PDB file of N, CA, C and O in Angstrom, chain B, residues numbered from 101:
ATOM      1  N   MET B 101       0.867  -1.212   0.086  1.00  0.00           N
ATOM      2  CA  MET B 101       0.141   0.116   0.127  1.00  0.00           C
ATOM      3  C   MET B 101       0.785   1.315   0.053  1.00  0.00           C
ATOM      4  O   MET B 101       0.227   2.409   0.141  1.00  0.00           O
ATOM      5  N   SER B 102       1.854   1.143  -0.095  1.00  0.00           N
ATOM      6  CA  SER B 102       3.042   2.195  -0.194  1.00  0.00           C
ATOM      7  C   SER B 102       2.922   2.986  -1.460  1.00  0.00           C
ATOM      8  O   SER B 102       3.319   4.146  -1.568  1.00  0.00           O
ATOM      9  N   GLU B 103       2.431   2.390  -2.276  1.00  0.00           N
ATOM     10  CA  GLU B 103       2.483   2.741  -3.638  1.00  0.00           C
ATOM     11  C   GLU B 103       1.587   3.921  -3.865  1.00  0.00           C
ATOM     12  O   GLU B 103       0.418   3.844  -3.486  1.00  0.00           O
ATOM     13  N   ALA B 104       2.052   5.061  -4.479  1.00  0.00           N
ATOM     14  CA  ALA B 104       1.105   6.335  -4.496  1.00  0.00           C
ATOM     15  C   ALA B 104       0.446   6.363  -5.828  1.00  0.00           C
ATOM     16  O   ALA B 104       1.080   6.275  -6.879  1.00  0.00           O
ATOM     17  N   ALA B 105      -0.712   6.474  -5.762  1.00  0.00           N
ATOM     18  CA  ALA B 105      -1.578   6.422  -7.095  1.00  0.00           C
ATOM     19  C   ALA B 105      -1.423   7.951  -7.574  1.00  0.00           C
ATOM     20  O   ALA B 105      -1.257   8.999  -6.949  1.00  0.00           O
ATOM     21  N   PRO B 106      -1.559   7.607  -9.103  1.00  0.00           N
ATOM     22  CA  PRO B 106      -1.120   8.710  -9.679  1.00  0.00           C
ATOM     23  C   PRO B 106      -2.346   9.921  -9.727  1.00  0.00           C
ATOM     24  O   PRO B 106      -3.499   9.578  -9.985  1.00  0.00           O
ATOM     25  N   SER B 107      -2.035  11.244  -9.481  1.00  0.00           N
ATOM     26  CA  SER B 107      -3.146  12.013  -9.404  1.00  0.00           C
ATOM     27  C   SER B 107      -3.913  12.215 -10.447  1.00  0.00           C
ATOM     28  O   SER B 107      -3.442  12.318 -11.579  1.00  0.00           O
ATOM     29  N   PRO B 108      -5.044  12.285 -10.214  1.00  0.00           N
ATOM     30  CA  PRO B 108      -6.161  12.361 -11.488  1.00  0.00           C
ATOM     31  C   PRO B 108      -6.236  13.952 -11.839  1.00  0.00           C
ATOM     32  O   PRO B 108      -6.882  14.299 -12.828  1.00  0.00           O
ATOM     33  N   ARG B 109      -5.606  14.868 -11.068  1.00  0.00           N
ATOM     34  CA  ARG B 109      -5.413  16.225 -11.741  1.00  0.00           C
ATOM     35  C   ARG B 109      -4.279  16.570 -12.595  1.00  0.00           C
ATOM     36  O   ARG B 109      -4.163  17.682 -13.110  1.00  0.00           O
ATOM     37  N   VAL B 110      -3.247  15.394 -12.779  1.00  0.00           N
ATOM     38  CA  VAL B 110      -2.240  15.592 -13.665  1.00  0.00           C
ATOM     39  C   VAL B 110      -2.864  15.155 -14.935  1.00  0.00           C
ATOM     40  O   VAL B 110      -3.414  14.054 -14.969  1.00  0.00           O
ATOM     41  N   LYS B 111      -2.824  16.074 -16.203  1.00  0.00           N
ATOM     42  CA  LYS B 111      -3.352  15.622 -17.413  1.00  0.00           C
ATOM     43  C   LYS B 111      -2.075  15.453 -18.391  1.00  0.00           C
ATOM     44  O   LYS B 111      -1.029  16.090 -18.269  1.00  0.00           O
ATOM     45  N   LYS B 112      -2.323  14.553 -19.308  1.00  0.00           N
ATOM     46  CA  LYS B 112      -1.244  14.515 -20.141  1.00  0.00           C
ATOM     47  C   LYS B 112      -1.124  15.772 -21.235  1.00  0.00           C
ATOM     48  O   LYS B 112      -2.188  16.356 -21.438  1.00  0.00           O
ATOM     49  N   CYS B 113      -0.060  16.214 -21.899  1.00  0.00           N
ATOM     50  CA  CYS B 113       0.057  17.061 -22.958  1.00  0.00           C
ATOM     51  C   CYS B 113      -0.537  16.484 -24.080  1.00  0.00           C
ATOM     52  O   CYS B 113      -0.360  15.298 -24.359  1.00  0.00           O
ATOM     53  N   PRO B 114      -1.422  17.445 -24.928  1.00  0.00           N
ATOM     54  CA  PRO B 114      -2.121  16.738 -25.930  1.00  0.00           C
ATOM     55  C   PRO B 114      -1.087  16.567 -27.099  1.00  0.00           C
ATOM     56  O   PRO B 114      -1.356  15.742 -27.972  1.00  0.00           O
ATOM     57  N   ILE B 115      -0.121  17.166 -27.165  1.00  0.00           N
ATOM     58  CA  ILE B 115       0.786  16.977 -28.332  1.00  0.00           C
ATOM     59  C   ILE B 115       1.821  16.003 -28.152  1.00  0.00           C
ATOM     60  O   ILE B 115       2.153  15.383 -29.162  1.00  0.00           O
ATOM     61  N   CYS B 116       2.446  15.719 -26.980  1.00  0.00           N
ATOM     62  CA  CYS B 116       3.376  14.743 -26.882  1.00  0.00           C
ATOM     63  C   CYS B 116       2.999  13.554 -25.779  1.00  0.00           C
ATOM     64  O   CYS B 116       3.535  12.446 -25.777  1.00  0.00           O
ATOM     65  N   GLY B 117       2.126  13.927 -24.981  1.00  0.00           N
ATOM     66  CA  GLY B 117       1.829  12.697 -24.076  1.00  0.00           C
ATOM     67  C   GLY B 117       2.327  12.890 -22.479  1.00  0.00           C
ATOM     68  O   GLY B 117       1.880  12.253 -21.525  1.00  0.00           O
ATOM     69  N   LYS B 118       3.291  13.856 -22.434  1.00  0.00           N
ATOM     70  CA  LYS B 118       4.193  13.867 -21.292  1.00  0.00           C
ATOM     71  C   LYS B 118       2.980  14.896 -20.025  1.00  0.00           C
ATOM     72  O   LYS B 118       2.107  15.716 -20.310  1.00  0.00           O
ATOM     73  N   PRO B 119       3.330  14.509 -18.979  1.00  0.00           N
ATOM     74  CA  PRO B 119       2.626  15.103 -18.191  1.00  0.00           C
ATOM     75  C   PRO B 119       2.720  16.800 -18.274  1.00  0.00           C
ATOM     76  O   PRO B 119       3.726  17.489 -18.442  1.00  0.00           O
ATOM     77  N   ALA B 120       1.337  17.211 -18.100  1.00  0.00           N
ATOM     78  CA  ALA B 120       1.286  18.721 -18.413  1.00  0.00           C
ATOM     79  C   ALA B 120       1.991  19.386 -17.417  1.00  0.00           C
ATOM     80  O   ALA B 120       2.231  18.748 -16.393  1.00  0.00           O
ATOM     81  N   GLU B 121       2.381  20.566 -17.506  1.00  0.00           N
ATOM     82  CA  GLU B 121       3.065  21.707 -16.671  1.00  0.00           C
ATOM     83  C   GLU B 121       2.237  22.721 -16.351  1.00  0.00           C
ATOM     84  O   GLU B 121       1.471  23.183 -17.197  1.00  0.00           O
ATOM     85  N   GLN B 122       2.306  23.343 -14.679  1.00  0.00           N
ATOM     86  CA  GLN B 122       1.234  24.005 -14.771  1.00  0.00           C
ATOM     87  C   GLN B 122       1.701  25.435 -15.457  1.00  0.00           C
ATOM     88  O   GLN B 122       0.758  26.144 -15.807  1.00  0.00           O
ATOM     89  N   ARG B 123       2.786  25.861 -15.653  1.00  0.00           N
ATOM     90  CA  ARG B 123       3.286  26.984 -16.479  1.00  0.00           C
ATOM     91  C   ARG B 123       2.917  26.929 -17.857  1.00  0.00           C
ATOM     92  O   ARG B 123       2.837  28.028 -18.407  1.00  0.00           O
ATOM     93  N   PHE B 124       2.669  25.908 -18.560  1.00  0.00           N
ATOM     94  CA  PHE B 124       2.316  25.949 -19.802  1.00  0.00           C
ATOM     95  C   PHE B 124       0.886  25.190 -20.100  1.00  0.00           C
ATOM     96  O   PHE B 124       0.534  24.913 -21.247  1.00  0.00           O
ATOM     97  N   ARG B 125       0.294  24.961 -19.216  1.00  0.00           N
ATOM     98  CA  ARG B 125      -0.985  24.193 -19.034  1.00  0.00           C
ATOM     99  C   ARG B 125      -1.852  24.485 -20.348  1.00  0.00           C
ATOM    100  O   ARG B 125      -1.958  25.698 -20.523  1.00  0.00           O
ATOM    101  N   PRO B 126      -2.380  23.862 -21.139  1.00  0.00           N
ATOM    102  CA  PRO B 126      -2.475  22.142 -20.713  1.00  0.00           C
ATOM    103  C   PRO B 126      -1.298  21.544 -21.512  1.00  0.00           C
ATOM    104  O   PRO B 126      -1.467  20.388 -21.897  1.00  0.00           O
ATOM    105  N   PHE B 127      -0.227  22.098 -21.796  1.00  0.00           N
ATOM    106  CA  PHE B 127       0.764  21.427 -22.641  1.00  0.00           C
ATOM    107  C   PHE B 127       1.983  21.302 -21.482  1.00  0.00           C
ATOM    108  O   PHE B 127       1.909  21.770 -20.346  1.00  0.00           O
ATOM    109  N   CYS B 128       3.022  20.621 -21.997  1.00  0.00           N
ATOM    110  CA  CYS B 128       4.185  20.394 -21.014  1.00  0.00           C
ATOM    111  C   CYS B 128       5.162  21.173 -21.115  1.00  0.00           C
ATOM    112  O   CYS B 128       5.952  21.214 -20.172  1.00  0.00           O
ATOM    113  N   SER B 129       5.392  22.037 -22.328  1.00  0.00           N
ATOM    114  CA  SER B 129       6.566  22.760 -22.469  1.00  0.00           C
ATOM    115  C   SER B 129       5.958  24.039 -23.457  1.00  0.00           C
ATOM    116  O   SER B 129       4.850  24.020 -23.994  1.00  0.00           O
ATOM    117  N   LYS B 130       6.815  24.986 -23.542  1.00  0.00           N
ATOM    118  CA  LYS B 130       6.429  26.135 -24.603  1.00  0.00           C
ATOM    119  C   LYS B 130       6.684  25.759 -26.164  1.00  0.00           C
ATOM    120  O   LYS B 130       6.269  26.409 -27.124  1.00  0.00           O
ATOM    121  N   ARG B 131       7.584  24.374 -26.217  1.00  0.00           N
ATOM    122  CA  ARG B 131       7.513  23.919 -27.596  1.00  0.00           C
ATOM    123  C   ARG B 131       6.325  23.362 -27.889  1.00  0.00           C
ATOM    124  O   ARG B 131       5.691  23.660 -28.901  1.00  0.00           O
ATOM    125  N   CYS B 132       5.981  22.606 -27.118  1.00  0.00           N
ATOM    126  CA  CYS B 132       4.565  21.884 -27.533  1.00  0.00           C
ATOM    127  C   CYS B 132       3.333  22.737 -27.532  1.00  0.00           C
ATOM    128  O   CYS B 132       2.297  22.401 -28.104  1.00  0.00           O
ATOM    129  N   SER B 133       3.501  23.970 -26.799  1.00  0.00           N
ATOM    130  CA  SER B 133       2.287  25.058 -26.922  1.00  0.00           C
ATOM    131  C   SER B 133       2.551  25.677 -28.260  1.00  0.00           C
ATOM    132  O   SER B 133       1.551  25.959 -28.921  1.00  0.00           O
ATOM    133  N   ASP B 134       3.624  25.914 -28.726  1.00  0.00           N
ATOM    134  CA  ASP B 134       3.911  26.532 -30.070  1.00  0.00           C
ATOM    135  C   ASP B 134       3.711  25.533 -31.333  1.00  0.00           C
ATOM    136  O   ASP B 134       3.444  25.939 -32.464  1.00  0.00           O
ATOM    137  N   VAL B 135       3.862  24.296 -31.013  1.00  0.00           N
ATOM    138  CA  VAL B 135       3.527  23.404 -32.041  1.00  0.00           C
ATOM    139  C   VAL B 135       1.945  23.295 -32.155  1.00  0.00           C
ATOM    140  O   VAL B 135       1.510  22.952 -33.254  1.00  0.00           O
ATOM    141  N   ASP B 136       1.140  23.523 -31.245  1.00  0.00           N
ATOM    142  CA  ASP B 136      -0.218  23.532 -31.024  1.00  0.00           C
ATOM    143  C   ASP B 136      -0.778  24.935 -31.895  1.00  0.00           C
ATOM    144  O   ASP B 136      -1.685  24.908 -32.727  1.00  0.00           O
ATOM    145  N   LEU B 137      -0.166  25.889 -31.570  1.00  0.00           N
ATOM    146  CA  LEU B 137      -0.335  27.284 -32.152  1.00  0.00           C
ATOM    147  C   LEU B 137      -0.209  27.149 -33.450  1.00  0.00           C
ATOM    148  O   LEU B 137      -1.205  27.455 -34.106  1.00  0.00           O
ATOM    149  N   ASN B 138       0.828  26.737 -34.084  1.00  0.00           N
ATOM    150  CA  ASN B 138       1.416  26.557 -35.596  1.00  0.00           C
ATOM    151  C   ASN B 138       0.124  25.707 -36.167  1.00  0.00           C
ATOM    152  O   ASN B 138      -0.499  26.109 -37.150  1.00  0.00           O
ATOM    153  N   ARG B 139      -0.243  24.437 -35.432  1.00  0.00           N
ATOM    154  CA  ARG B 139      -1.236  23.841 -36.005  1.00  0.00           C
ATOM    155  C   ARG B 139      -2.801  24.678 -36.275  1.00  0.00           C
ATOM    156  O   ARG B 139      -3.574  24.358 -37.178  1.00  0.00           O
ATOM    157  N   TRP B 140      -3.037  25.737 -35.339  1.00  0.00           N
ATOM    158  CA  TRP B 140      -4.078  26.436 -35.605  1.00  0.00           C
ATOM    159  C   TRP B 140      -4.092  27.269 -36.631  1.00  0.00           C
ATOM    160  O   TRP B 140      -5.042  27.405 -37.402  1.00  0.00           O
ATOM    161  N   LEU B 141      -2.820  27.984 -36.692  1.00  0.00           N
ATOM    162  CA  LEU B 141      -2.556  29.082 -37.753  1.00  0.00           C
ATOM    163  C   LEU B 141      -2.362  28.425 -39.096  1.00  0.00           C
ATOM    164  O   LEU B 141      -2.503  29.063 -40.139  1.00  0.00           O
ATOM    165  N   SER B 142      -2.048  27.188 -39.069  1.00  0.00           N
ATOM    166  CA  SER B 142      -1.727  26.681 -40.566  1.00  0.00           C
ATOM    167  C   SER B 142      -3.080  26.068 -41.104  1.00  0.00           C
ATOM    168  O   SER B 142      -3.294  25.708 -42.261  1.00  0.00           O
ATOM    169  N   GLY B 143      -3.979  26.018 -39.996  1.00  0.00           N
ATOM    170  CA  GLY B 143      -5.218  25.465 -40.514  1.00  0.00           C
ATOM    171  C   GLY B 143      -5.559  23.824 -40.444  1.00  0.00           C
ATOM    172  O   GLY B 143      -6.564  23.309 -40.935  1.00  0.00           O
ATOM    173  N   VAL B 144      -4.470  23.104 -39.707  1.00  0.00           N
ATOM    174  CA  VAL B 144      -4.531  21.782 -39.380  1.00  0.00           C
ATOM    175  C   VAL B 144      -5.766  21.521 -38.749  1.00  0.00           C
ATOM    176  O   VAL B 144      -6.460  20.561 -39.084  1.00  0.00           O
ATOM    177  N   TYR B 145      -6.168  22.511 -37.629  1.00  0.00           N
ATOM    178  CA  TYR B 145      -7.107  22.349 -36.828  1.00  0.00           C
ATOM    179  C   TYR B 145      -8.315  22.970 -37.414  1.00  0.00           C
ATOM    180  O   TYR B 145      -8.013  24.079 -37.853  1.00  0.00           O
ATOM    181  N   ALA B 146      -9.508  22.702 -37.586  1.00  0.00           N
ATOM    182  CA  ALA B 146     -10.423  23.556 -38.120  1.00  0.00           C
ATOM    183  C   ALA B 146     -11.825  23.155 -37.327  1.00  0.00           C
ATOM    184  O   ALA B 146     -12.133  22.026 -36.943  1.00  0.00           O
ATOM    185  N   VAL B 147     -12.616  24.414 -37.178  1.00  0.00           N
ATOM    186  CA  VAL B 147     -13.968  24.136 -36.560  1.00  0.00           C
ATOM    187  C   VAL B 147     -14.986  24.064 -37.708  1.00  0.00           C
ATOM    188  O   VAL B 147     -15.130  25.026 -38.462  1.00  0.00           O
ATOM    189  N   PRO B 148     -15.785  22.782 -37.866  1.00  0.00           N
ATOM    190  CA  PRO B 148     -16.655  22.510 -38.791  1.00  0.00           C
ATOM    191  C   PRO B 148     -17.735  23.709 -38.976  1.00  0.00           C
ATOM    192  O   PRO B 148     -18.254  24.197 -37.972  1.00  0.00           O
ATOM    193  N   ALA B 149     -18.005  24.088 -40.033  1.00  0.00           N
ATOM    194  CA  ALA B 149     -19.046  25.114 -40.061  1.00  0.00           C
ATOM    195  C   ALA B 149     -20.239  24.576 -41.082  1.00  0.00           C
ATOM    196  O   ALA B 149     -20.079  23.691 -41.922  1.00  0.00           O
ATOM    197  N   VAL B 150     -21.281  25.188 -40.867  1.00  0.00           N
ATOM    198  CA  VAL B 150     -22.697  24.704 -41.683  1.00  0.00           C
ATOM    199  C   VAL B 150     -22.948  25.800 -42.775  1.00  0.00           C
ATOM    200  O   VAL B 150     -23.127  26.991 -42.525  1.00  0.00           O
ATOM    201  N   GLU B 151     -22.937  25.259 -43.962  1.00  0.00           N
ATOM    202  CA  GLU B 151     -22.815  26.301 -45.091  1.00  0.00           C
ATOM    203  C   GLU B 151     -24.444  26.756 -45.057  1.00  0.00           C
ATOM    204  O   GLU B 151     -25.379  26.018 -44.745  1.00  0.00           O
ATOM    205  N   ALA B 152     -24.522  28.085 -45.439  1.00  0.00           N
ATOM    206  CA  ALA B 152     -25.830  28.743 -45.722  1.00  0.00           C
ATOM    207  C   ALA B 152     -26.994  27.886 -46.568  1.00  0.00           C
ATOM    208  O   ALA B 152     -28.152  27.704 -46.193  1.00  0.00           O
ATOM    209  N   GLU B 153     -26.409  27.427 -47.754  1.00  0.00           N
ATOM    210  CA  GLU B 153     -27.297  26.518 -48.350  1.00  0.00           C
ATOM    211  C   GLU B 153     -27.647  25.313 -47.758  1.00  0.00           C
ATOM    212  O   GLU B 153     -28.769  24.873 -48.011  1.00  0.00           O
ATOM    213  N   GLU B 154     -26.900  24.682 -47.010  1.00  0.00           N
ATOM    214  CA  GLU B 154     -27.486  23.507 -46.243  1.00  0.00           C
ATOM    215  C   GLU B 154     -28.646  23.882 -45.129  1.00  0.00           C
ATOM    216  O   GLU B 154     -29.341  22.963 -44.697  1.00  0.00           O
ATOM    217  N   ALA B 155     -28.844  25.174 -44.684  1.00  0.00           N
ATOM    218  CA  ALA B 155     -30.138  25.395 -43.643  1.00  0.00           C
ATOM    219  C   ALA B 155     -31.382  25.026 -44.311  1.00  0.00           C
ATOM    220  O   ALA B 155     -31.722  25.211 -45.480  1.00  0.00           O
ATOM    221  N   SER B 156     -31.975  24.487 -43.374  1.00  0.00           N
ATOM    222  CA  SER B 156     -33.399  23.779 -43.556  1.00  0.00           C
ATOM    223  C   SER B 156     -34.436  25.070 -43.999  1.00  0.00           C
ATOM    224  O   SER B 156     -34.195  26.183 -43.530  1.00  0.00           O
ATOM    225  N   GLU B 157     -35.597  24.876 -44.921  1.00  0.00           N
ATOM    226  CA  GLU B 157     -36.423  25.938 -44.765  1.00  0.00           C
ATOM    227  C   GLU B 157     -37.181  26.284 -43.558  1.00  0.00           C
ATOM    228  O   GLU B 157     -37.580  27.433 -43.371  1.00  0.00           O
ATOM    229  N   THR B 158     -37.343  25.544 -42.923  1.00  0.00           N
ATOM    230  CA  THR B 158     -38.092  25.686 -41.498  1.00  0.00           C
ATOM    231  C   THR B 158     -37.226  26.413 -40.574  1.00  0.00           C
ATOM    232  O   THR B 158     -37.718  26.843 -39.531  1.00  0.00           O
ATOM    233  N   ASP B 159     -35.985  26.600 -40.839  1.00  0.00           N
ATOM    234  CA  ASP B 159     -35.164  27.847 -39.969  1.00  0.00           C
ATOM    235  C   ASP B 159     -35.230  29.190 -40.424  1.00  0.00           C
ATOM    236  O   ASP B 159     -34.689  30.106 -39.804  1.00  0.00           O
ATOM    237  N   GLU B 160     -35.951  29.372 -41.614  1.00  0.00           N
ATOM    238  CA  GLU B 160     -36.087  30.739 -42.174  1.00  0.00           C
ATOM    239  C   GLU B 160     -37.243  31.533 -41.399  1.00  0.00           C
ATOM    240  O   GLU B 160     -38.123  30.909 -40.804  1.00  0.00           O
ATOM    241  N   GLU B 161     -37.209  32.850 -41.426  1.00  0.00           N
ATOM    242  CA  GLU B 161     -38.160  33.875 -40.858  1.00  0.00           C
ATOM    243  C   GLU B 161     -39.272  33.798 -42.057  1.00  0.00           C
ATOM    244  O   GLU B 161     -39.010  33.772 -43.260  1.00  0.00           O
ATOM    245  N   PRO B 162     -40.427  33.772 -41.525  1.00  0.00           N
ATOM    246  CA  PRO B 162     -41.616  34.187 -42.202  1.00  0.00           C
ATOM    247  C   PRO B 162     -41.515  35.215 -43.085  1.00  0.00           C
ATOM    248  O   PRO B 162     -40.579  35.965 -42.807  1.00  0.00           O
ATOM    249  N   ASP B 163     -42.252  35.580 -44.225  1.00  0.00           N
ATOM    250  CA  ASP B 163     -42.337  37.148 -44.834  1.00  0.00           C
ATOM    251  C   ASP B 163     -42.731  38.001 -43.986  1.00  0.00           C
ATOM    252  O   ASP B 163     -43.635  37.691 -43.210  1.00  0.00           O
ATOM    253  N   ARG B 164     -42.160  39.225 -43.947  1.00  0.00           N
ATOM    254  CA  ARG B 164     -42.667  40.324 -43.280  1.00  0.00           C
ATOM    255  C   ARG B 164     -43.970  40.622 -43.528  1.00  0.00           C
ATOM    256  O   ARG B 164     -44.773  40.957 -42.658  1.00  0.00           O
ATOM    257  N   ASP B 165     -44.222  40.504 -44.776  1.00  0.00           N
ATOM    258  CA  ASP B 165     -45.628  41.048 -45.476  1.00  0.00           C
ATOM    259  C   ASP B 165     -47.075  40.222 -44.797  1.00  0.00           C
ATOM    260  O   ASP B 165     -48.211  40.661 -44.980  1.00  0.00           O
ATOM    261  N   ASP B 166     -46.817  39.141 -44.108  1.00  0.00           N
ATOM    262  CA  ASP B 166     -47.874  38.090 -43.481  1.00  0.00           C
ATOM    263  C   ASP B 166     -47.816  38.878 -42.295  1.00  0.00           C
ATOM    264  O   ASP B 166     -48.968  38.831 -41.862  1.00  0.00           O
ATOM    265  N   ARG B 167     -47.147  39.560 -41.541  1.00  0.00           N
ATOM    266  CA  ARG B 167     -47.523  40.060 -40.207  1.00  0.00           C
ATOM    267  C   ARG B 167     -48.350  41.238 -40.311  1.00  0.00           C
ATOM    268  O   ARG B 167     -48.165  42.061 -41.208  1.00  0.00           O
ATOM    269  N   PRO B 168     -49.314  41.368 -39.381  1.00  0.00           N
ATOM    270  CA  PRO B 168     -50.257  42.654 -39.360  1.00  0.00           C
ATOM    271  C   PRO B 168     -49.515  43.745 -39.052  1.00  0.00           C
ATOM    272  O   PRO B 168     -48.598  43.627 -38.240  1.00  0.00           O
ATOM    273  N   SER B 169     -49.835  45.148 -39.737  1.00  0.00           N
ATOM    274  CA  SER B 169     -49.369  46.227 -39.823  1.00  0.00           C
ATOM    275  C   SER B 169     -49.669  46.822 -38.408  1.00  0.00           C
ATOM    276  O   SER B 169     -50.697  46.621 -37.762  1.00  0.00           O
ATOM    277  N   ALA B 170     -48.580  47.603 -38.028  1.00  0.00           N
ATOM    278  CA  ALA B 170     -48.674  48.314 -36.957  1.00  0.00           C
ATOM    279  C   ALA B 170     -49.185  49.800 -36.760  1.00  0.00           C
ATOM    280  O   ALA B 170     -49.495  50.342 -35.700  1.00  0.00           O
ATOM    281  N   LYS B 171     -49.198  50.365 -38.132  1.00  0.00           N
ATOM    282  CA  LYS B 171     -49.684  51.633 -38.569  1.00  0.00           C
ATOM    283  C   LYS B 171     -51.437  51.803 -38.509  1.00  0.00           C
ATOM    284  O   LYS B 171     -52.298  51.001 -38.870  1.00  0.00           O
ATOM    285  N   SER B 172     -51.545  52.870 -38.038  1.00  0.00           N
ATOM    286  CA  SER B 172     -53.218  53.203 -37.946  1.00  0.00           C
ATOM    287  C   SER B 172     -53.544  54.025 -39.115  1.00  0.00           C
ATOM    288  O   SER B 172     -54.699  54.411 -39.295  1.00  0.00           O
TER     289      SER B 172
END
């Protein structure tokens, strides 16, 4: 029972898998942080987007002509 269980709070670096350092969190070093930044800036990572053509017809607003007029 003298074995110390690994702390669940220590996460692995998403780039190399080494334990993350508090100073560079969530990475283990400045190098891994820079590698990640380069991946974002060069387009390796991308957030998926929905094209306007793919929107369904039910998502569109009704025509303004169908609404009652507020003018008297």
